[in-house]
C-alpha positions in Angstrom: -6.6 -66.3 -47.0 -5.9 -69.9 -48.1 -6.7 -73.0 -46.1 -3.1 -73.5 -44.9 -3.0 -70.0 -43.5 -6.3 -70.6 -41.7 -5.0 -73.8 -40.2 -1.8 -72.0 -39.1 -4.0 -69.4 -37.4 -6.3 -71.8 -35.6 -3.8 -73.0 -32.9 -3.5 -69.3 -31.7 -7.1 -69.7 -30.4 -6.2 -72.6 -28.1 -7.1 -71.6 -24.5 -9.5 -68.9 -25.7 -12.8 -70.8 -25.5 -14.7 -67.9 -24.0 -13.8 -65.7 -27.1 -14.8 -68.5 -29.5 -18.0 -69.1 -27.5 -18.7 -65.3 -27.6 -18.3 -65.4 -31.4 -21.0 -68.1 -31.6 -23.3 -65.9 -29.5 -22.6 -62.8 -31.6 -23.2 -64.8 -34.8 -26.6 -66.1 -33.4 -27.5 -62.6 -32.2 -26.8 -61.2 -35.7 -29.2 -63.6 -37.3 -31.9 -63.0 -34.7 -31.6 -59.3 -35.2 -31.8 -59.7 -39.0 -34.9 -61.9 -38.6 -36.5 -59.3 -36.4 -35.8 -56.6 -39.0 -37.4 -58.7 -41.7 -40.5 -59.4 -39.6 -40.9 -55.7 -38.8 -40.5 -54.9 -42.5 -43.2 -57.4 -43.4 -45.5 -55.9 -40.8 -44.9 -52.3 -42.1 -45.5 -53.4 -45.7 -48.6 -55.3 -44.7 -49.9 -52.3 -42.8 -49.1 -50.1 -45.8 -51.1 -52.4 -48.1 -54.1 -52.3 -45.8 -53.9 -48.5 -45.7 -53.8 -48.4 -49.5 -56.8 -50.7 -49.7 -58.8 -48.4 -47.4 -57.7 -45.5 -49.7 -58.9 -47.4 -52.8 -62.3 -48.1 -51.1 -62.6 -44.4 -50.3 -61.8 -43.5 -53.9 -64.4 -46.0 -55.3 -67.1 -44.6 -53.0 -66.2 -41.0 -53.8 -67.9 -38.7 -56.3 -64.6 -38.3 -58.2 -65.2 -39.1 -61.9 -62.0 -38.0 -63.5 -59.5 -40.9 -63.7 -61.2 -42.6 -60.8 -60.9 -46.1 -62.3 -57.2 -45.6 -63.3 -56.4 -44.4 -59.8 -58.2 -47.4 -58.2 -56.6 -49.9 -60.7 -53.1 -48.3 -59.9 -53.8 -48.7 -56.2 -55.0 -52.3 -56.6 -52.0 -53.3 -58.6 -49.7 -51.7 -56.0 -51.6 -53.5 -53.2 -51.2 -56.8 -55.1 -47.5 -56.3 -55.5 -47.2 -55.3 -51.8 -49.2 -58.4 -50.7 -46.9 -60.6 -52.9 -43.9 -58.8 -51.3 -45.1 -59.5 -47.8 -45.8 -63.1 -48.7 -42.3 -63.4 -50.1 -40.8 -62.0 -46.8 -42.9 -64.2 -44.5 -43.1 -67.5 -46.4 -39.7 -67.6 -48.0 -37.2 -65.2 -46.7 -38.1 -65.4 -43.0 -38.4 -69.2 -43.1 -35.0 -69.4 -44.8 -33.4 -67.4 -42.0 -35.3 -69.3 -39.3 -34.0 -72.6 -40.7 -30.4 -71.4 -40.7 -30.8 -70.0 -37.2 -32.3 -73.2 -35.8 -29.6 -75.3 -37.3 -26.8 -73.0 -36.1 -28.3 -72.9 -32.6 -28.1 -76.7 -32.3 -24.6 -76.9 -33.6 -23.5 -73.9 -31.5 -24.9 -75.4 -28.3 -22.9 -78.6 -29.0 -19.7 -76.8 -29.8 -20.0 -74.6 -26.7 -20.6 -77.7 -24.4 -17.8 -79.7 -26.0 -15.4 -76.7 -25.9 -16.1 -76.1 -22.2 -15.4 -79.8 -21.5 -12.2 -79.5 -23.5 -11.1 -76.5 -21.4 -11.8 -78.4 -18.1 -9.8 -81.4 -19.5 -7.0 -79.0 -20.5 -6.9 -77.5 -17.0 -6.8 -81.0 -15.5 -3.9 -82.0 -17.8 -2.0 -78.8 -17.0 -2.5 -79.5 -13.2 -1.2 -83.0 -13.8 1.9 -81.6 -15.6 2.6 -79.0 -12.8 2.0 -81.6 -10.1 4.2 -84.2 -11.7 7.0 -81.6 -12.5 6.9 -80.4 -8.9 7.1 -83.9 -7.4 9.9 -84.8 -9.7 11.9 -81.6 -9.0 11.5 -82.0 -5.3 12.6 -85.6 -5.4 15.6 -84.5 -7.5 16.5 -81.9 -4.9 16.3 -84.5 -2.2 18.6 -86.7 -4.3 21.1 -83.8 -4.5 21.1 -83.2 -0.7 21.4 -87.0 -0.1 24.3 -87.1 -2.5 26.0 -84.3 -0.5 25.5 -86.4 2.7 27.0 -89.4 0.9 30.1 -87.6 0.1 30.5 -86.2 3.6 29.7 -89.5 5.3 32.2 -91.3 3.0 35.2 -89.1 3.7 34.5 -87.7 7.3 36.7 -89.6 9.8 34.2 -89.2 12.6 31.4 -91.0 10.8 31.1 -94.7 11.3 31.0 -97.2 8.4 27.6 -98.4 9.4 26.2 -94.9 9.4 27.8 -94.2 6.0 26.4 -97.4 4.6 22.9 -96.5 5.8 23.2 -93.2 4.1 24.3 -94.8 0.8 21.2 -97.1 1.0 19.0 -94.1 1.7 20.4 -92.3 -1.4 19.8 -95.4 -3.5 16.2 -95.5 -2.3 15.7 -91.8 -3.1 17.4 -92.3 -6.5 15.1 -95.2 -7.3 12.1 -93.0 -6.4 13.5 -90.1 -8.4 13.8 -92.4 -11.5 10.2 -93.6 -10.9 8.9 -90.0 -10.7 11.0 -89.0 -13.8 9.3 -91.8 -15.8 5.9 -90.8 -14.5 6.5 -87.2 -15.3 7.7 -88.1 -18.8 4.5 -90.1 -19.3 2.4 -87.1 -18.0 4.2 -84.8 -20.5 3.6 -87.4 -23.4 -0.1 -87.6 -22.4 -0.4 -83.9 -22.3 1.2 -83.5 -25.7 -1.2 -86.1 -27.1 -4.1 -84.3 -25.6 -2.9 -81.0 -27.1 -2.9 -82.7 -30.6 -6.5 -83.8 -30.0 -7.4 -80.4 -28.6 -5.9 -78.7 -31.6 -7.8 -81.0 -34.0 -11.1 -80.5 -32.3 -10.6 -76.7 -32.1 -9.8 -76.6 -35.9 -13.0 -78.6 -36.4 -15.1 -76.2 -34.3 -13.7 -73.2 -36.0 -14.2 -74.7 -39.4 -17.9 -75.3 -38.6 -18.2 -71.8 -37.3 -16.7 -70.5 -40.5 -19.2 -72.5 -42.5 -22.1 -71.0 -40.5 -20.7 -67.5 -40.7 -20.5 -68.1 -44.5 -24.1 -69.3 -44.5 -25.3 -66.3 -42.5 -23.7 -63.9 -44.9 -25.0 -65.9 -47.9 -28.6 -65.8 -46.7 -28.3 -62.1 -46.0 -26.9 -61.5 -49.4 -29.5 -63.7 -51.1 -32.5 -62.2 -49.2 -31.2 -58.6 -49.7 -31.0 -59.4 -53.5 -34.6 -60.7 -53.5 -35.9 -57.7 -51.6 -34.1 -55.4 -53.9 -35.5 -57.0 -57.1 -39.0 -57.0 -55.7 -38.9 -53.4 -54.5 -37.7 -52.3 -57.9 -40.8 -53.7 -59.5 -43.0 -52.0 -56.8 -41.7 -48.5 -57.2 -39.7 -47.0 -60.1 -39.3 -43.8 -58.1 -37.0 -45.6 -55.6 -34.7 -46.8 -58.5 -31.9 -44.5 -57.6 -31.8 -45.6 -54.0 -32.2 -49.2 -55.0 -29.3 -49.0 -57.4 -27.1 -47.8 -54.6 -28.1 -50.8 -52.6 -27.6 -53.1 -55.5 -24.2 -51.6 -56.2 -23.2 -52.2 -52.5 -24.5 -55.8 -52.8 -22.6 -56.5 -56.0 -19.4 -55.0 -54.6 -19.5 -57.0 -51.3 -16.8 -59.7 -51.2 -17.9 -62.7 -49.2 -14.3 -63.8 -48.7 -13.4 -60.5 -47.1 -16.2 -61.1 -44.5 -14.8 -64.6 -43.8 -11.3 -63.3 -43.4 -12.4 -60.5 -41.0 -14.3 -63.1 -39.0 -11.1 -65.2 -38.6 -8.5 -62.4 -38.2 -10.5 -60.2 -35.7 -9.0 -62.4 -33.0 -5.7 -61.0 -31.8 -3.0 -63.6 -31.2 -3.1 -64.6 -27.5 -0.2 -63.8 -25.2 -0.2 -67.4 -24.0 -1.5 -70.5 -25.7 -1.1 -74.1 -24.7 1.9 -75.6 -26.5 3.7 -78.9 -26.6 6.4 -79.5 -24.0 9.8 -80.9 -24.5 10.8 -83.4 -21.8 14.1 -82.6 -20.2 15.6 -84.7 -17.3 16.4 -82.6 -14.3 20.0 -81.2 -14.2 21.9 -78.6 -12.2 25.4 -77.5 -11.2 24.9 -79.4 -7.9 23.7 -82.6 -9.6 26.6 -82.6 -12.0 29.1 -81.9 -9.2 27.8 -84.8 -7.1 27.8 -87.1 -10.1 31.4 -86.2 -10.9 32.5 -86.8 -7.3 30.7 -90.1 -7.2 32.4 -91.2 -10.4 35.8 -89.8 -9.3 35.8 -87.7 -12.4 36.2 -84.5 -10.3 39.2 -86.0 -8.5 40.8 -87.2 -11.8 40.6 -83.6 -13.2 42.3 -82.2 -10.0 45.0 -84.9 -10.2 45.6 -84.1 -13.9 46.0 -80.4 -13.3 48.3 -81.0 -10.3 50.4 -83.6 -12.0 51.1 -81.3 -15.0 51.6 -78.0 -13.1 55.3 -77.8 -13.8 54.7 -78.8 -17.5 52.3 -75.9 -17.8 54.9 -73.4 -16.7 57.5 -75.0 -19.0 55.1 -74.6 -21.9 54.5 -70.9 -21.0 58.3 -70.3 -20.8 58.8 -71.9 -24.3 55.7 -70.6 -26.1 55.2 -67.1 -24.6 58.3 -65.9 -22.8 60.8 -67.3 -25.2 59.0 -67.2 -28.6 55.9 -65.0 -27.9 53.7 -67.2 -30.1 50.4 -65.6 -30.9 49.1 -67.8 -33.7 49.1 -71.5 -34.7 49.4 -72.6 -38.3 46.6 -75.0 -39.4 49.1 -77.8 -39.9 50.6 -77.4 -36.4 47.1 -77.1 -34.9 46.0 -80.3 -36.6 49.2 -82.0 -35.3 48.7 -80.9 -31.7 45.0 -82.0 -31.8 45.9 -85.4 -33.2 48.2 -86.1 -30.3 45.2 -85.6 -28.0 47.1 -85.3 -24.7 47.1 -82.8 -21.9 50.3 -81.1 -23.0 49.2 -80.6 -26.6 45.8 -79.1 -25.7 47.3 -76.9 -23.0 49.9 -75.6 -25.5 47.0 -74.6 -27.8 45.2 -72.9 -24.9 48.4 -71.1 -23.8 49.1 -69.7 -27.3 45.5 -68.6 -27.6 45.6 -66.8 -24.2 48.8 -65.1 -25.2 47.1 -63.9 -28.3 44.1 -62.6 -26.3 46.5 -61.0 -23.8 48.1 -59.0 -26.7 44.7 -58.0 -28.1 45.0 -60.0 -31.3 42.4 -62.2 -33.0 43.7 -65.7 -33.5 42.5 -67.1 -36.9 41.5 -70.5 -35.3 38.8 -69.1 -33.0 36.2 -71.6 -34.1 38.6 -74.5 -33.4 39.3 -73.1 -29.9 35.5 -72.9 -29.2 35.2 -76.4 -30.4 37.9 -77.6 -28.0 36.2 -75.7 -25.1 32.9 -77.4 -25.8 34.5 -80.9 -25.8 35.2 -81.3 -22.1 35.5 -79.9 -18.6 39.2 -80.6 -18.7 39.7 -78.3 -21.8 37.8 -75.5 -20.1 40.0 -76.0 -16.9 43.1 -75.9 -19.1 42.0 -72.6 -20.6 41.5 -71.1 -17.1 44.9 -72.5 -16.0 46.6 -70.8 -19.0 44.9 -67.5 -18.2 46.0 -67.8 -14.5 49.7 -68.5 -15.5 49.7 -65.7 -18.1 48.3 -63.3 -15.6 50.7 -64.4 -12.8 53.7 -63.9 -15.1 52.5 -60.4 -15.8 51.6 -59.4 -12.2 47.9 -60.0 -13.1 47.9 -56.7 -15.1 46.4 -56.7 -18.6 48.6 -54.5 -20.8 46.0 -52.5 -22.8 42.3 -51.7 -22.8 41.9 -53.6 -26.1 43.5 -56.7 -24.6 41.2 -56.3 -21.5 38.1 -56.3 -23.8 39.4 -59.6 -25.4 39.8 -61.1 -21.9 36.2 -60.1 -21.0 34.9 -61.5 -24.2 36.4 -64.9 -23.7 35.6 -65.0 -20.0 31.9 -64.5 -20.9 32.3 -67.3 -23.5 33.6 -69.6 -20.8 30.8 -68.6 -18.4 28.1 -69.4 -21.1 29.7 -72.8 -21.8 29.8 -73.6 -18.1 26.1 -72.8 -17.9 25.3 -74.9 -21.0 27.1 -77.9 -19.6 26.4 -77.3 -15.8 30.2 -77.3 -15.3 31.0 -75.6 -11.9 34.8 -76.3 -11.7 36.1 -74.0 -14.5 33.5 -71.3 -13.5 34.7 -71.5 -9.9 38.4 -71.1 -11.0 37.5 -68.2 -13.3 35.8 -66.2 -10.6 38.7 -66.8 -8.3 41.3 -65.3 -10.6 38.9 -62.6 -11.8 39.3 -60.9 -8.4 43.0 -60.2 -9.1 43.3 -59.8 -12.9 42.9 -56.1 -13.7 43.6 -53.3 -16.1 44.8 -49.8 -15.1 42.1 -47.1 -15.4 43.1 -43.6 -14.4 45.9 -45.0 -12.2 43.4 -47.3 -10.4 42.9 -51.0 -10.7 39.8 -52.1 -12.5 39.3 -55.9 -11.8 37.8 -58.4 -14.2 35.2 -59.5 -11.7 33.5 -56.1 -12.2 32.7 -57.1 -15.7 31.3 -60.6 -15.0 29.6 -60.2 -11.7 26.3 -59.2 -13.3 25.9 -62.8 -14.7 22.9 -64.1 -12.7 24.4 -67.6 -12.5 27.0 -66.3 -10.1 24.2 -65.5 -7.6 22.2 -68.7 -8.2 21.7 -71.0 -5.2 22.6 -73.9 -7.4 26.1 -72.7 -8.4 26.8 -71.4 -4.9 26.1 -74.7 -3.2 28.0 -76.6 -5.9 31.0 -74.4 -5.2 30.8 -74.9 -1.5 30.4 -78.7 -1.9 33.5 -78.8 -4.1 35.4 -76.9 -1.4 34.2 -79.3 1.3 35.1 -82.3 -0.9 38.6 -80.9 -1.4 39.1 -80.6 2.3 37.7 -84.0 3.1 40.0 -85.9 0.6 43.1 -83.8 1.2 46.0 -86.0 2.2 47.0 -85.7 5.8 50.7 -86.6 6.2 52.9 -87.4 9.2 49.9 -88.0 11.5 49.3 -91.3 13.1 46.5 -91.0 15.7 42.9 -90.8 14.6 42.2 -87.9 16.9 45.0 -85.8 15.3 43.9 -86.8 11.8 40.3 -85.7 12.6 41.6 -82.4 14.0 43.7 -81.7 10.9 40.7 -82.6 8.7 38.5 -80.0 10.5 41.3 -77.4 9.9 41.3 -78.3 6.2 37.5 -77.9 6.1 37.7 -74.5 7.8 40.5 -73.4 5.4 38.7 -74.5 2.2 35.3 -73.0 3.3 37.0 -69.7 4.1 38.6 -69.5 0.7 35.4 -70.2 -1.3 33.2 -68.0 1.0 35.5 -65.0 0.5 35.6 -65.6 -3.2 31.8 -65.8 -3.4 31.4 -62.7 -1.3 32.7 -60.7 -4.2 29.5 -61.6 -6.1 26.8 -62.2 -3.5 25.2 -60.6 -0.4 26.9 -61.3 3.0 23.7 -62.8 4.4 23.6 -65.5 1.7 27.2 -66.6 2.0 27.0 -66.6 5.8 24.0 -68.9 5.6 25.9 -71.5 3.5 29.0 -71.2 5.7 26.9 -71.7 8.9 25.0 -74.7 7.5 28.1 -76.6 6.4 30.2 -75.7 9.4 27.4 -77.2 11.6 27.0 -80.2 9.3 30.7 -81.0 9.4 30.9 -80.5 13.2 33.6 -77.8 13.1 34.4 -76.3 16.6 32.2 -73.5 17.8 35.0 -71.0 18.3 36.4 -71.6 14.8 32.8 -71.3 13.4 32.1 -68.1 15.2 35.4 -66.6 14.1 34.8 -67.4 10.4 31.2 -66.1 10.6 32.4 -62.9 12.2 35.0 -62.4 9.4 32.2 -62.9 6.8 30.0 -60.3 8.5 32.9 -57.9 8.6 33.7 -58.4 4.9 33.8 -55.3 2.7 33.2 -55.8 -1.0 35.4 -53.9 -3.5 
């Protein structure tokens, strides 16, 4: 394992201080046990030498005459070698191990103390991140709700200008606080990431030191074992065979293998602290309120409404008359260069006709690029699908074509999620409840194939859809009415109508209790008459999903 591989592995131990500390303890225990073994070996050899000395004294005092001197000399030489062996263990080998153990104990204590401190600091930093994120998100949610009130107060006829102005000032104050919390959270994330860099550097330093001491521990064991082996060989030739086996094991031992096993014995943790990417808060509801505040939402509605007849004319020319199912590159470039609503819609209508006939248009990547460009382009695609379906009694001709419709509908959903674009998604789910294919003489609706998308059940998308419906009702032009009272009454009717439409669309994808809650909240917020409110809530409760 080279140094770069080790450094790449170290970050996986972040957040695992207890395991690293345990390794320090195990390494220390290994040296202490080895020291105890050496001391016991020295005691045994010392006792053996003393026993041999007693034996030699007994032989000298005995009446044995045959080879008595040789036997005594042999014992004395053996005793001398044993005493030298004991002295080697006690004065050199044991002291060498003690020195390494003392040094490692000091460093291990410092590493453990510092590592625990780092873990506490890491927990504090993580708490700061979670707290800052929660404060920022809650303030952003408050801003969303205040933005809804802005829109309602702005267009409701029974709200005074003074009350509406106070609401705008309140929203501005909340927005200011939200910007402040966003900056504070961004600073907290930056501080956390800087700490993680420091944390990682220190952890690498600690593990590097531990690796060095693990290496020293193995080296001292290898060195002392070699010395013991050499000395024992000189003491007893009879143990040569066993000693050679030990020597062979020592020679074959690879120190690098031990070091790699020390590093790799840790499994990669399931969760390790990692750097965070700062992302400003965004949602379907936030984007919807912003588009209403900037009038972008109304502009898109006006564009679709103003070109409605043109869209049908393009259908008659491109589909009904010529059945166009492809666009040459030159023609496609020409239409895109004109960059107007009619040209983009013509591209979308031809593409939808191709999908409707189960063909693959060769310009798919260009179509996806156009869909990514703007909310208007995504709305034009949905408009083209609606007109194509309407002209064919909402029945897709073949199963292959139906698969193509599903595929592109899922693509539109994913793009709407990516760009937090509620309007095209709202239009798509509306027409999905009537577009169908015949399966065993029964209608199989498109909504069955898209309703499993979690976004269609998310509170964010649901409220954004309801807010759009409320906005549509509030700004709808009321003609031929002069008195304020009558205008207010007509506006309440519009609110009830729009809320009914969106609620019954969303009921195809969500539980009755959830949609009833949104309807009840907004009917109450908009002061709709009690009898009308009760009637709509009763219809929602009685709704039966397909």
